[in-house]
Short mmCIF file of the C-alpha atoms (twelve columns), coordinates in Angstrom:
data_MODEL
# 
_entry.id   MODEL 
# 
loop_
_atom_site.group_PDB 
_atom_site.id 
_atom_site.type_symbol 
_atom_site.label_atom_id 
_atom_site.label_alt_id 
_atom_site.label_comp_id 
_atom_site.label_asym_id 
_atom_site.label_seq_id 
_atom_site.Cartn_x 
_atom_site.Cartn_y 
_atom_site.Cartn_z 
_atom_site.pdbx_PDB_model_num 
ATOM 1   C CA . UNK A 1   153.064 155.147 96.388  1 
ATOM 2   C CA . UNK A 2   155.343 154.551 93.408  1 
ATOM 3   C CA . UNK A 3   154.337 150.850 93.287  1 
ATOM 4   C CA . UNK A 4   150.606 151.633 93.047  1 
ATOM 5   C CA . UNK A 5   150.448 152.824 89.435  1 
ATOM 6   C CA . UNK A 6   152.747 150.198 87.871  1 
ATOM 7   C CA . UNK A 7   150.866 147.439 89.695  1 
ATOM 8   C CA . UNK A 8   147.538 148.888 88.545  1 
ATOM 9   C CA . UNK A 9   148.641 149.118 84.902  1 
ATOM 10  C CA . UNK A 10  150.211 145.659 84.849  1 
ATOM 11  C CA . UNK A 11  147.077 144.163 86.415  1 
ATOM 12  C CA . UNK A 12  144.756 145.832 83.915  1 
ATOM 13  C CA . UNK A 13  146.807 144.715 80.929  1 
ATOM 14  C CA . UNK A 14  147.260 141.145 82.122  1 
ATOM 15  C CA . UNK A 15  143.679 140.726 83.329  1 
ATOM 16  C CA . UNK A 16  142.303 141.835 79.972  1 
ATOM 17  C CA . UNK A 17  144.193 138.927 78.433  1 
ATOM 18  C CA . UNK A 18  143.532 136.296 81.106  1 
ATOM 19  C CA . UNK A 19  140.911 133.744 82.084  1 
ATOM 20  C CA . UNK A 20  139.450 135.298 85.288  1 
ATOM 21  C CA . UNK A 21  137.793 138.113 83.346  1 
ATOM 22  C CA . UNK A 22  136.282 135.664 80.872  1 
ATOM 23  C CA . UNK A 23  135.070 133.490 83.728  1 
ATOM 24  C CA . UNK A 24  133.555 136.552 85.435  1 
ATOM 25  C CA . UNK A 25  131.608 137.352 82.257  1 
ATOM 26  C CA . UNK A 26  130.382 133.742 82.061  1 
ATOM 27  C CA . UNK A 27  129.309 133.665 85.710  1 
ATOM 28  C CA . UNK A 28  127.626 137.078 85.517  1 
ATOM 29  C CA . UNK A 29  125.484 135.854 82.631  1 
ATOM 30  C CA . UNK A 30  124.689 132.557 84.349  1 
ATOM 31  C CA . UNK A 31  123.596 134.090 87.635  1 
ATOM 32  C CA . UNK A 32  122.263 137.387 86.264  1 
ATOM 33  C CA . UNK A 33  124.115 139.248 89.020  1 
ATOM 34  C CA . UNK A 34  127.047 141.107 87.422  1 
ATOM 35  C CA . UNK A 35  127.801 143.341 90.408  1 
ATOM 36  C CA . UNK A 36  127.884 140.408 92.846  1 
ATOM 37  C CA . UNK A 37  130.130 138.403 90.521  1 
ATOM 38  C CA . UNK A 38  132.424 141.405 89.940  1 
ATOM 39  C CA . UNK A 39  132.800 142.085 93.679  1 
ATOM 40  C CA . UNK A 40  133.449 138.413 94.450  1 
ATOM 41  C CA . UNK A 41  135.950 138.102 91.596  1 
ATOM 42  C CA . UNK A 42  137.656 141.304 92.729  1 
ATOM 43  C CA . UNK A 43  137.939 139.953 96.268  1 
ATOM 44  C CA . UNK A 44  139.426 136.725 94.917  1 
ATOM 45  C CA . UNK A 45  142.004 138.741 93.006  1 
ATOM 46  C CA . UNK A 46  142.670 140.914 96.057  1 
ATOM 47  C CA . UNK A 47  143.325 137.845 98.197  1 
ATOM 48  C CA . UNK A 48  146.010 136.575 95.830  1 
ATOM 49  C CA . UNK A 49  147.549 140.019 95.394  1 
ATOM 50  C CA . UNK A 50  147.767 140.648 99.127  1 
ATOM 51  C CA . UNK A 51  149.264 137.159 99.601  1 
ATOM 52  C CA . UNK A 52  151.850 138.111 96.974  1 
ATOM 53  C CA . UNK A 53  152.485 141.385 98.806  1 
ATOM 54  C CA . UNK A 54  153.059 139.455 102.013 1 
ATOM 55  C CA . UNK A 55  155.456 137.185 100.144 1 
ATOM 56  C CA . UNK A 56  157.298 140.278 98.927  1 
ATOM 57  C CA . UNK A 57  157.667 141.494 102.510 1 
ATOM 58  C CA . UNK A 58  159.128 138.146 103.548 1 
ATOM 59  C CA . UNK A 59  161.708 137.796 100.768 1 
ATOM 60  C CA . UNK A 60  162.668 141.467 100.246 1 
ATOM 61  C CA . UNK A 61  165.225 141.619 103.091 1 
ATOM 62  C CA . UNK A 62  167.124 138.715 101.529 1 
ATOM 63  C CA . UNK A 63  167.398 140.331 98.089  1 
ATOM 64  C CA . UNK A 64  169.881 142.749 96.615  1 
ATOM 65  C CA . UNK A 65  168.653 145.524 94.297  1 
ATOM 66  C CA . UNK A 66  169.907 143.545 91.290  1 
ATOM 67  C CA . UNK A 67  168.043 140.440 92.470  1 
ATOM 68  C CA . UNK A 68  164.854 142.504 92.795  1 
ATOM 69  C CA . UNK A 69  165.295 143.837 89.273  1 
ATOM 70  C CA . UNK A 70  165.938 140.329 87.994  1 
ATOM 71  C CA . UNK A 71  162.759 139.081 89.706  1 
ATOM 72  C CA . UNK A 72  160.775 141.841 88.001  1 
ATOM 73  C CA . UNK A 73  162.403 140.955 84.672  1 
ATOM 74  C CA . UNK A 74  161.432 137.313 85.133  1 
ATOM 75  C CA . UNK A 75  157.870 138.314 86.014  1 
ATOM 76  C CA . UNK A 76  157.634 140.404 82.847  1 
ATOM 77  C CA . UNK A 77  159.084 137.653 80.657  1 
ATOM 78  C CA . UNK A 78  156.781 134.996 82.126  1 
ATOM 79  C CA . UNK A 79  153.907 137.470 81.791  1 
ATOM 80  C CA . UNK A 80  154.778 137.833 78.110  1 
ATOM 81  C CA . UNK A 81  154.737 134.073 77.662  1 
ATOM 82  C CA . UNK A 82  151.406 133.865 79.513  1 
ATOM 83  C CA . UNK A 83  149.742 136.385 77.223  1 
ATOM 84  C CA . UNK A 84  150.514 134.257 74.190  1 
ATOM 85  C CA . UNK A 85  148.113 131.541 75.340  1 
ATOM 86  C CA . UNK A 86  144.373 131.549 74.975  1 
ATOM 87  C CA . UNK A 87  142.030 133.261 77.400  1 
ATOM 88  C CA . UNK A 88  139.302 130.665 76.790  1 
ATOM 89  C CA . UNK A 89  137.935 129.012 79.901  1 
ATOM 90  C CA . UNK A 90  137.940 125.206 79.651  1 
ATOM 91  C CA . UNK A 91  135.675 124.567 82.642  1 
ATOM 92  C CA . UNK A 92  132.588 126.770 82.862  1 
ATOM 93  C CA . UNK A 93  131.931 125.518 86.418  1 
ATOM 94  C CA . UNK A 94  128.450 124.270 85.538  1 
ATOM 95  C CA . UNK A 95  128.579 121.752 88.390  1 
ATOM 96  C CA . UNK A 96  129.279 124.348 91.070  1 
ATOM 97  C CA . UNK A 97  126.121 125.000 93.097  1 
ATOM 98  C CA . UNK A 98  127.544 127.481 95.591  1 
ATOM 99  C CA . UNK A 99  125.758 130.624 94.439  1 
ATOM 100 C CA . UNK A 100 127.029 133.626 92.529  1 
ATOM 101 C CA . UNK A 101 129.263 135.133 95.211  1 
ATOM 102 C CA . UNK A 102 131.007 131.997 96.509  1 
ATOM 103 C CA . UNK A 103 131.420 130.455 93.050  1 
ATOM 104 C CA . UNK A 104 132.955 133.630 91.601  1 
ATOM 105 C CA . UNK A 105 135.186 134.198 94.633  1 
ATOM 106 C CA . UNK A 106 136.564 130.651 94.816  1 
ATOM 107 C CA . UNK A 107 136.902 130.219 91.057  1 
ATOM 108 C CA . UNK A 108 138.815 133.469 90.558  1 
ATOM 109 C CA . UNK A 109 140.897 132.830 93.674  1 
ATOM 110 C CA . UNK A 110 142.025 129.468 92.306  1 
ATOM 111 C CA . UNK A 111 142.527 130.752 88.752  1 
ATOM 112 C CA . UNK A 112 144.489 133.813 89.819  1 
ATOM 113 C CA . UNK A 113 147.165 131.817 91.655  1 
ATOM 114 C CA . UNK A 114 148.431 130.559 88.316  1 
ATOM 115 C CA . UNK A 115 148.574 133.822 86.417  1 
ATOM 116 C CA . UNK A 116 150.888 136.788 85.999  1 
ATOM 117 C CA . UNK A 117 149.266 139.442 88.195  1 
ATOM 118 C CA . UNK A 118 150.341 137.986 91.582  1 
ATOM 119 C CA . UNK A 119 153.839 137.409 90.186  1 
ATOM 120 C CA . UNK A 120 154.027 141.083 89.169  1 
ATOM 121 C CA . UNK A 121 152.717 142.062 92.604  1 
ATOM 122 C CA . UNK A 122 155.368 139.924 94.306  1 
ATOM 123 C CA . UNK A 123 158.137 141.432 92.183  1 
ATOM 124 C CA . UNK A 124 156.963 145.000 92.776  1 
ATOM 125 C CA . UNK A 125 156.501 144.302 96.500  1 
ATOM 126 C CA . UNK A 126 160.151 143.424 96.994  1 
ATOM 127 C CA . UNK A 127 161.114 146.930 95.921  1 
ATOM 128 C CA . UNK A 128 159.233 148.462 98.856  1 
ATOM 129 C CA . UNK A 129 155.662 149.526 99.500  1 
ATOM 130 C CA . UNK A 130 154.157 146.033 99.178  1 
ATOM 131 C CA . UNK A 131 150.679 147.097 100.260 1 
ATOM 132 C CA . UNK A 132 150.558 149.771 97.570  1 
ATOM 133 C CA . UNK A 133 151.591 147.173 94.986  1 
ATOM 134 C CA . UNK A 134 148.887 144.788 96.222  1 
ATOM 135 C CA . UNK A 135 146.274 147.552 96.324  1 
ATOM 136 C CA . UNK A 136 147.139 148.793 92.831  1 
ATOM 137 C CA . UNK A 137 146.988 145.290 91.367  1 
ATOM 138 C CA . UNK A 138 143.717 144.569 93.179  1 
ATOM 139 C CA . UNK A 139 142.078 147.779 91.956  1 
ATOM 140 C CA . UNK A 140 143.226 147.118 88.392  1 
ATOM 141 C CA . UNK A 141 142.003 143.521 88.490  1 
ATOM 142 C CA . UNK A 142 138.659 144.582 89.972  1 
ATOM 143 C CA . UNK A 143 138.183 147.182 87.235  1 
ATOM 144 C CA . UNK A 144 138.597 144.521 84.552  1 
ATOM 145 C CA . UNK A 145 136.371 142.010 86.407  1 
ATOM 146 C CA . UNK A 146 133.680 144.687 86.724  1 
ATOM 147 C CA . UNK A 147 133.734 145.547 83.023  1 
ATOM 148 C CA . UNK A 148 133.719 141.863 82.019  1 
ATOM 149 C CA . UNK A 149 130.816 141.059 84.333  1 
ATOM 150 C CA . UNK A 150 128.747 144.033 83.160  1 
ATOM 151 C CA . UNK A 151 129.372 143.313 79.472  1 
ATOM 152 C CA . UNK A 152 128.611 139.618 79.784  1 
ATOM 153 C CA . UNK A 153 130.030 136.651 77.974  1 
ATOM 154 C CA . UNK A 154 128.755 137.359 74.468  1 
ATOM 155 C CA . UNK A 155 130.120 140.900 74.244  1 
ATOM 156 C CA . UNK A 156 133.336 140.084 76.149  1 
ATOM 157 C CA . UNK A 157 134.068 137.142 73.833  1 
ATOM 158 C CA . UNK A 158 133.445 139.309 70.753  1 
ATOM 159 C CA . UNK A 159 136.288 141.698 71.586  1 
ATOM 160 C CA . UNK A 160 139.429 140.907 69.519  1 
ATOM 161 C CA . UNK A 161 141.729 140.140 72.472  1 
ATOM 162 C CA . UNK A 162 144.289 138.437 70.243  1 
ATOM 163 C CA . UNK A 163 145.916 141.732 69.214  1 
ATOM 164 C CA . UNK A 164 146.090 143.003 72.775  1 
ATOM 165 C CA . UNK A 165 147.713 139.717 73.846  1 
ATOM 166 C CA . UNK A 166 150.287 140.009 71.057  1 
ATOM 167 C CA . UNK A 167 151.099 143.679 71.761  1 
ATOM 168 C CA . UNK A 168 151.251 143.242 75.530  1 
ATOM 169 C CA . UNK A 169 153.382 140.119 75.107  1 
ATOM 170 C CA . UNK A 170 155.871 142.027 72.959  1 
ATOM 171 C CA . UNK A 171 155.928 144.940 75.424  1 
ATOM 172 C CA . UNK A 172 156.372 142.658 78.456  1 
ATOM 173 C CA . UNK A 173 159.106 140.667 76.723  1 
ATOM 174 C CA . UNK A 174 160.993 143.801 75.677  1 
ATOM 175 C CA . UNK A 175 160.741 145.376 79.134  1 
ATOM 176 C CA . UNK A 176 161.695 142.110 80.830  1 
ATOM 177 C CA . UNK A 177 164.761 141.623 78.653  1 
ATOM 178 C CA . UNK A 178 165.842 145.250 79.129  1 
ATOM 179 C CA . UNK A 179 165.421 145.150 82.934  1 
ATOM 180 C CA . UNK A 180 167.058 141.707 83.095  1 
ATOM 181 C CA . UNK A 181 170.085 142.844 81.120  1 
ATOM 182 C CA . UNK A 182 170.385 145.842 83.419  1 
ATOM 183 C CA . UNK A 183 170.120 143.624 86.489  1 
ATOM 184 C CA . UNK A 184 172.885 141.419 85.123  1 
ATOM 185 C CA . UNK A 185 174.886 144.571 84.291  1 
ATOM 186 C CA . UNK A 186 175.006 143.771 80.603  1 
ATOM 187 C CA . UNK A 187 173.696 147.135 79.384  1 
# 
């Protein structure tokens, strides 16, 4: 149960700064079905988070506690670097004619494999309770997808995400460095 809350919080913070939420807002406006898009996007996020949880189960027996802490530190540092970038979506998927549910599910599934949330889920999963880590990250990601889809693209794009990206990047970097130094026994 101790992996549920950190995974939830990390997912909420990273998803607010990432492309899947923006894409969910775009697709909700295009199709006029925010709940369908939010559910499909949440399921796409859940699929990647549960795959990361499964990966955590597979590699956890091979890792020492310091290696687990170092993996979490790396996830936080890479998460910090990922928040620096833009959350603008380059491809609005105008050519996709698969309907609101399938388009949102597949698009978010593909986008989420390259972002920080599954990496955080993997790192937290190696410490035990992988399904709680996956569930927490999935619930957090769904919450953000839901809000983005309900607000729509115009309102979502008007929010000043730049400051949240900067603050979360600084927090992730600081936590990652601190945990990494502890894992290397330098503190």
